[in-house]
GURO-187580 format. One line per field, with one value per residue (C-alpha): residue number from 1; residue in three letters; x, y, z. Coordinates in Angstrom, 1 decimal, always signed. Layout:
num c(NUM ...)
residu c(ala ...)
c1 c(X ...)
c2 c(Y ...)
c3 c(Z ...)
This chain:
num c(1 2 3 4 5 6 7 8 9 10 11 12 13 14 15 16 17 18 19 20 21 22 23 24 25 26 27 28 29 30 31 32 33 34 35 36 37 38 39 40 41 42 43 44 45 46 47 48 49 50 51 52 53 54 55 56 57 58 59 60 61 62 63 64 65 66 67 68 69 70 71 72 73 74 75 76 77 78 79 80 81 82 83 84 85 86 87 88 89 90 91 92 93 94 95 96 97 98 99 100 101 102 103 104 105 106 107 108 109 110 111 112 113 114 115 116 117 118 119 120 121 122 123 124 125 126 127 128 129 130 131 132 133 134 135 136 137 138 139 140 141 142 143 144 145 146 147 148 149 150 151 152 153 154 155 156 157 158 159 160 161 162 163 164 165 166 167 168 169 170 171 172 173 174 175 176 177 178 179 180 181 182 183 184 185 186 187 188 189 190 191 192 193 194 195 196 197 198 199 200 201 202 203 204 205 206 207 208 209 210 211 212 213 214 215 216 217 218 219 220 221 222 223 224)
residu c(met glu leu tyr asp val met arg thr thr phe ala ala arg glu phe thr asp asp pro leu pro asn ala thr leu phe lys ile leu asp asn ala arg tyr ala pro ser gly gly asn arg gln gly trp arg val leu val val arg asp arg ala thr arg glu ala leu ala ala leu thr val pro val ala arg arg tyr ala ala gln val gln ala gly glu asn pro trp asn thr ile asp pro thr ala val asp ala val thr ile glu arg thr pro ala pro val arg leu thr ala pro leu leu gln ala ala val val leu val val cys val asp leu lys val val ala ser met asp gln tyr leu asp arg val gly val val ser gly ala ser ile tyr pro phe val gly asn ile leu leu ala ala arg his glu gly phe gly gly thr ile thr thr leu ala val ala gln glu pro lys leu gln glu leu leu gly ile pro arg his val ala val cys ala ile met pro leu gly arg pro val arg arg leu lys lys leu lys arg lys ala val pro glu phe thr val leu glu arg trp gly gly gln pro leu thr ala thr thr pro)
c1 c(+13.4 +10.6 +7.7 +5.1 +7.5 +7.9 +4.1 +3.5 +6.2 +5.8 +4.3 +3.8 +7.1 +7.1 +10.2 +13.6 +17.3 +19.9 +21.0 +21.1 +19.1 +21.6 +20.4 +21.7 +19.5 +16.6 +17.1 +17.0 +13.7 +12.1 +13.6 +11.7 +8.5 +8.0 +6.8 +3.5 +0.4 -1.4 -4.4 -3.4 +0.2 +0.4 +2.6 +1.4 +3.4 +5.9 +8.2 +9.9 +12.8 +12.9 +15.9 +16.1 +15.3 +13.5 +11.2 +10.5 +9.6 +7.2 +5.6 +5.2 +3.7 +1.1 +0.2 -0.5 -4.0 -5.2 -3.8 -5.7 -9.0 -8.0 -7.1 -10.2 -12.5 -10.8 -11.3 -15.0 -15.3 -15.6 -13.9 -11.8 -12.2 -14.6 -17.0 -20.2 -20.8 -20.5 -18.3 -19.9 -16.6 -16.6 -13.8 -13.0 -12.4 -10.3 -8.1 -7.4 -6.6 -2.9 -1.6 -0.2 +3.6 +3.5 +1.8 +4.4 +7.7 +8.3 +8.6 +11.5 +13.1 +13.2 +16.2 +14.2 +10.7 +9.1 +6.2 +4.4 +2.1 +0.0 -0.6 -4.4 -4.2 -3.3 -5.5 -9.0 -11.4 -14.5 -16.2 -15.9 -19.6 -20.8 -22.2 -19.3 -15.7 -13.5 -11.4 -10.8 -7.9 -6.0 -5.9 -3.2 -1.0 -1.4 -0.1 +3.2 +3.1 +2.6 +5.5 +7.7 +7.0 +7.5 +10.8 +12.0 +11.2 +13.2 +16.2 +16.0 +14.2 +10.6 +8.2 +4.5 +1.9 +0.8 -1.9 -2.9 -1.0 -2.8 -5.8 -3.8 -2.8 -2.6 -0.1 +1.9 +1.9 +3.2 +5.8 +7.2 +6.4 +3.9 +1.6 -2.1 -3.0 -0.8 -2.3 -0.4 -1.2 +1.2 +4.0 +6.2 +8.9 +11.4 +14.3 +15.7 +13.0 +13.9 +12.1 +10.7 +7.2 +7.3 +3.6 +1.1 -2.5 -4.9 -8.5 -8.9 -10.0 -13.6 -14.1 -13.8 -14.4 -17.8 -19.0 -21.2 -22.8 -22.8 -23.7 -22.9 -21.1 -17.6 -14.7 -12.6 -9.7 -12.1 -14.9 -15.7)
c2 c(+11.4 +13.7 +13.7 +12.2 +9.5 +8.5 +8.5 +6.4 +3.8 +3.4 -0.1 -2.5 -4.3 -7.6 -9.3 -7.9 -8.5 -8.9 -5.3 -3.4 -0.3 +1.8 +3.9 +7.0 +6.3 +5.5 +8.8 +10.6 +8.8 +9.8 +13.3 +14.0 +12.0 +14.1 +17.0 +15.2 +17.2 +16.2 +17.6 +20.8 +20.1 +17.9 +15.3 +12.5 +9.8 +7.6 +5.1 +2.0 +0.7 -3.1 -5.0 -7.7 -11.1 -12.4 -9.4 -9.7 -13.4 -12.4 -9.8 -12.5 -14.9 -12.2 -11.9 -15.6 -16.0 -12.8 -13.8 -17.1 -15.3 -13.0 -15.9 -17.9 -14.9 -14.3 -18.0 -17.6 -14.7 -12.1 -8.8 -9.7 -7.9 -5.3 -3.9 -3.9 -7.4 -10.1 -13.1 -16.4 -18.2 -20.2 -20.5 -24.1 -23.1 -20.2 -22.3 -24.9 -22.2 -21.7 -18.2 -17.1 -16.9 -13.6 -12.0 -13.0 -13.4 -9.7 -9.1 -11.5 -10.8 -7.0 -5.0 -3.3 -3.2 +0.0 +0.0 +3.2 +4.4 +7.4 +9.1 +9.1 +11.9 +14.4 +13.4 +14.7 +11.9 +13.7 +10.3 +8.8 +9.0 +7.7 +4.2 +2.8 +2.0 +5.1 +6.3 +10.0 +9.6 +8.1 +11.5 +12.5 +9.5 +7.9 +10.9 +10.4 +6.6 +7.3 +9.7 +7.0 +4.8 +7.7 +8.7 +5.1 +4.8 +8.0 +6.4 +3.2 +1.2 +0.0 -1.5 -2.0 -1.1 -4.1 -4.0 -7.6 -7.8 -4.6 -6.9 -8.1 -4.6 -5.4 -8.1 -5.7 -3.1 -5.7 -6.9 -3.5 -1.6 +0.7 +2.7 +2.0 +5.4 +4.9 +3.0 +0.9 +2.1 +0.2 -2.4 -1.6 -3.9 -1.8 -2.9 -3.1 -4.6 -7.8 -6.4 -3.1 -2.6 +0.0 +0.1 +0.0 -0.9 +1.6 +2.6 +5.6 +8.9 +8.9 +5.5 +7.0 +10.8 +12.5 +16.0 +17.6 +14.5 +10.7 +9.3 +12.6 +13.1 +11.5 +13.9 +13.7 +15.7 +17.4 +18.2 +21.9)
c3 c(-15.0 -16.2 -13.8 -16.1 -17.1 -13.5 -12.9 -16.0 -15.2 -11.4 -11.1 -8.2 -8.0 -6.1 -7.5 -6.6 -7.4 -4.6 -5.0 -1.7 -1.1 +1.0 +3.9 +2.0 -0.9 +1.3 +3.2 -0.2 -1.1 +2.2 +2.1 -1.1 -0.2 +2.9 +0.9 +0.4 +1.6 +4.8 +6.7 +8.5 +7.4 +10.6 +8.9 +11.1 +9.2 +11.0 +9.2 +10.5 +8.4 +8.8 +7.6 +10.3 +8.8 +11.9 +12.0 +8.3 +8.7 +11.4 +9.1 +6.4 +9.0 +9.9 +6.3 +5.7 +7.3 +5.7 +2.3 +2.6 +2.9 +0.0 -2.3 -1.3 -2.1 -5.5 -6.3 -5.4 -7.8 -5.0 -4.6 -1.5 +1.8 +0.6 +3.2 +1.2 +0.0 +2.7 +1.8 +1.0 +1.7 +4.9 +7.5 +6.5 +2.8 +3.9 +6.2 +3.4 +0.8 +0.4 +0.8 -2.6 -2.4 -4.3 -1.4 +1.2 -0.7 -1.3 +2.4 +2.5 -0.8 -0.9 +0.2 +2.9 +4.2 +5.4 +7.8 +7.3 +10.1 +11.0 +14.3 +14.7 +17.2 +14.5 +11.6 +10.9 +10.3 +9.0 +8.3 +11.7 +12.4 +9.1 +8.9 +6.7 +7.0 +7.5 +4.6 +5.0 +7.4 +4.5 +2.9 +5.4 +4.8 +1.4 -0.6 +1.4 +0.6 -3.1 -3.1 -1.7 -4.7 -7.1 -5.4 -5.4 -9.1 -9.8 -7.9 -9.9 -7.2 -6.8 -4.4 -3.7 -1.1 +0.9 +3.6 +4.3 +7.6 +8.8 +9.4 +12.4 +13.6 +17.3 +16.6 +14.4 +17.2 +19.7 +17.3 +16.5 +19.7 +17.9 +20.3 +20.2 +18.8 +15.8 +12.9 +10.5 +6.9 +4.6 +4.7 +1.7 +0.4 -1.6 -3.8 -7.3 -9.5 -11.5 -14.5 -15.7 -17.0 -19.7 -20.5 -17.6 -18.1 -16.6 -17.3 -19.6 -18.0 -19.5 -17.8 -14.3 -14.7 -15.4 -15.3 -12.7 -11.1 -10.9 -14.3 -16.0 -19.3 -19.4 -19.5 -22.7 -24.0 -26.4 -23.9 -24.2)
C-alpha cells in the first residue's frame, strides 16, 4: 500500500475475526516498526507477545476497575482520567458502573496481545521536574507503537492502543515478570479486523495548527 493510504486508513480496530496472526507475520510487523526514532537512538522498547488465554484473561481483569471509572466519568460529561480537572464522580458510582465490554473484549478476541514497555533507564525525561504529569518519555516509545499499527495495517491486520490496565502497573509487572524500572506503555490487541473503515473522521489541519504562537493564524494549504 502507498504510505499515505496506510496513514489515512489505520483505525483503532477492536473487533476481530478468528484468523490467526502467525509469528512470521508478527515478526515482519515488528521488524519494520523498529525503525521508529527514539531519544539518542537508544531503542528502549521491549515487547511481550501474549497468546496464553489465562494471561489475557488476567489482563482483561486488570482493565475492569479502571474501565469502570472511565465509563462513569464519560457518563458524567467529564474527560476521563485527565490530570487537570478533578473528577466529581465518587467511588460508589464508579463501583456500580459496568465496565464497557468494548474496553475488555479485544484483549480476549484478538489473535495476539502485545504488551509494549520502555526501559526508563535509557529514556530522557526532560519534564521530570515540572509540576505536571510526565509526557516527554513517550517520545521514545510511541513512535514505535504507532509504527506497529501502520505495519499491521500494511499486512492486512489491525489493532488499537489500550492503556487502561497501565493504571495498575505494579500488578502488570507482577503478572508478566516486568522489572520495576520498565514502564508499561501500551497493551495492543492485534488481529484481522471484522470490518474496514475507509473514511476516518479527523479534525482539519487549521483546527489544531497555528503560526508562530498560541492563538496565531491557522495554517491552511494556501497560507503564504
